N, C-alpha and C positions, 0 to 999 in steps of 0.2 A: 354293534352289541346292543341288545335290548335290555332296558333297565326295568326293574319291577316298579309298580306304582309307589310302593313305600320308599324305595331308593330315590326315585324322582322327586317325591315330596320332601324328603330330607335334604337333597341337594338344592332344591329350590328354597327351602327355609334357611339353609345356611348361606346361600347366595344373598338372599334378601337381608339377613342379619349383617353380613359383611358390608353391603352397600350402605345400610343405615348407619353402621359404625363409622364408615369413612365419610359419608356425605352429610350426615346430620350436623357435625360441627361446622362444616363449610357453609351450610344453609344458615346457621346461627350467625356466622360472620356477615353474610349478605343481609340478613334481616337487621342486625344491629347497626349496619351502616345507614339505616333510615330511622333508627331509634332516637326519639327526642331526648332521652335521658343520657347524660354524659357518663353515668355509671353503668349503663346498659342494663337498666332494671328490667326484670322479667315478671310478667309479660310487659311488652313495651307500652308505656302510657300513651304513646302517640307516634306518628310517622312524620318524617320531615326530610327534605332534600338539602337542608342547611349545611350539613357536614360535607356534602359532595361539592358544594360551591366553595367552601373553605378549603378543601383538599385541592381543588383546581387552582386556587390562587396561592397555594403554599409554595414559596420559593425553595424551601428545603427539600420538599418531596419532588418538585420538578427537576431540581439540580441533581438529586440522587438518581432519578429515572434516567436522565441523560447520561450520567456516568455509567450506569449499569448497562444501558444499550451500547455504549461505545465499547466497554470491556467485552460484553458478550459477542458483539459483531466481530472484533478483532480476534478474540480467542477462537471463534468458530472458523474463521478464514485460516488461521494457523493450523487448527485441528484438521480441516479438510485437506490442506496440502500434505502435512506430515502423516496424518492417518492413512491417506490414500497411498502415498509413496511406500510406507511401511507394509501395508497390506499387499501391494504388488510385489515387493521384494520377498516377502515371506511365502507368498503363493507360488512364485515362479522359480525361485532358486532353492536348491537343496544344499545345506551346509551344516557343519558341525555346530551345535548349540542353537539351532533354529527354534526348537520348542522353548528353550530358555529365554530367547529374545521375545518370543510371543508372550510368554508369562510376564516378563518385565514390562511390556507395553500395557498389558491389561491391569497389572498390580495397582497402579495409583487409584483406580476407582474402587478397588476393594479394601484399601487401607482406611482406617478411621480418620476422619477429617482432621482431628486434633494432631495426630501423628504426621500427616502430610503437611499441615500448616506449620508445625514446629520445624520440620525438616527443611522445608522450602525457606522459611525465614532465616534459619541458620546458614543455609547455603548462600542466600543472597547477601546477607550482612557480613558474615565471617569469611567465607571462601572467596566471594566475588567482589566484596566491598561495595555493593549497591545500596543506595538509600531506598527504603521501602516506599512505594508510591504506585502510580498508575501502571508503570511497566511491569513491576513485580506481580501485580494483581493479574494482568493479562497473561503473563507467563505461567502463573500458578493455575489459572483456569484452563489454559490450553493443555496442561499436563493430564488432566482427567477428561477433557472433551475429546482428545485424540482417541480415547478408547472407544467412544460411541462411533465415531467415523470408521475406526479400524475394524471393529466388529461387523458393522454393516457391509463394508467394502469387501472384506475377506470372505464373508458368508456368500455374497453374490458371486465372487470369483470362483469359489469352490463349486457352486451350483452350476455355473455355466460352463466351466472348463476353459480350455484354450483353443478349441477348434477353430472358431472364427478368426482369432488373432494369428493362428498359424496359417490359415488360408490367405489372410491379407499379406503376411510375409512372403508366402509362396508366389503371390501375384506381383511382388516387387515393391510393395509399400514399405517405407522406412519406419523406424521405431516411433517417431513423433506423429507421423501420419496415421499409423495403425492406432496409436492412442487416441488421437483426435477423432477419427472417423469410426472406429470399432469399439475400443475399450471404454471410452468415455460415455458414449450413448448407452452402452450396456450397464454402466454403473450409475448413470445419472440419478435415477429415482432413489437408489440406495444411498447415494451421497447426499441427496436433498433431505431424506428422512434422517440421516445421521446429523446433518447440519442443523436441522430444526431442533432435534433432541439436545444437541450440544449447546445451542443458543439458550434453550429453556433451562438447561442444567446450570449454565454459567450465570444466567440472569438472577436466579434465586439462591445462589451459593453464599453462605455466611461464614461457615467455620474456617475454611482455608482463607477466605478474604480477611477475616479479623486478624490473622497472624501476619499477613503479607501486605496489607494496605497501608500501614503506617497511620499517621495522624492527618495527612492531607487529602485522602481519598475516602469519600463516603458513598458507597453503593446503596441502592434501595433497601436491600435486606438489613444492612447495618443501620440505616436511618430508621427503619421500622423498629429495630430492637432498641435503639437509643431513646426513641419517643414513645415506646409502648406504655410505659408506667408514669408518663407525665399526664396529669388530669386534663390539662388544656389541649394536649395533642392526641389523646387516646381516640377520640371520635374520628379525627383525620386519618390516623393510622388504620383504623378499622375500614375506612372508605377505601384507602389504598390497597389494603389486603383484599377487599371485595372485588375491586377492579382488576387485580392481578388473577384472581380466580377465574373471572370471566374471560380475560384476555389469554390465559394459559390454555384454554380449551382449543383455540385455533391451531397452534403448532402441534399439539399432541394429536388432534384429529387428523391433520394433514399427514403426519408421520404414519399414523395407523393406516390411512387410506393408501399411502404409498406402499407400505409393507404388504397390504392386502393385494395390491396390483402386482407386486413382485412375486407373490405366491401364485397368482393366477397365471403369470407368464411362465413360471417354472413348471407348473402342472401341465400347461399346454405343450411344453417342449417334451 
């Protein structure tokens, strides 16, 4: 479809406006991480790397990063296993209530974080009698990380169909052999993209974590929130936020490249 010059100009202007709206605040965070002023005076009176060295030696920040990495890694593994199994079950089998089950799997990521956090906290403490801590945070994160893996896996399965798996079964391969040699290679890039997005989603989650972490677990987002308004910690928090912005680019870029590869493969078929 050909667009008129005016339409193209308007689309370009709105796109540029949206990018400025999103990335200008992020650019300010990066710039303020080098600001010599503790109050982030504008324009910056000078530039320094002092806050970066302080952030590197901050025990609180480093401990929070380790906790966030551990939670995100475990939650992603759980999501990969359960999300893939759920996608395979809903794709291959027809049964009463299948659409309802699919909706229930996707629902946690659509609910407000406050509602999910309160519901999970009540379930852990009242119904299961668990003490809020590391385990409850991992389970809470896995509930919405499963959605990302599930969506990626079932979309790939629907696009590719079951022809190759049926051919493998006709040639005498068992269920696990077919999964290992046929199904998993077809799903590999989709699962990797879903895993990367799940990890990123878990790593920066704060609302659900606030309700399910208790007092003994401090993830990086919680540490940032707790120290954001402390004058002595504000520059360090700003550096940590700037570092996260830079580091977050890699998993999102990889997931996008993998999704692009998937579309190319689908088009070629």
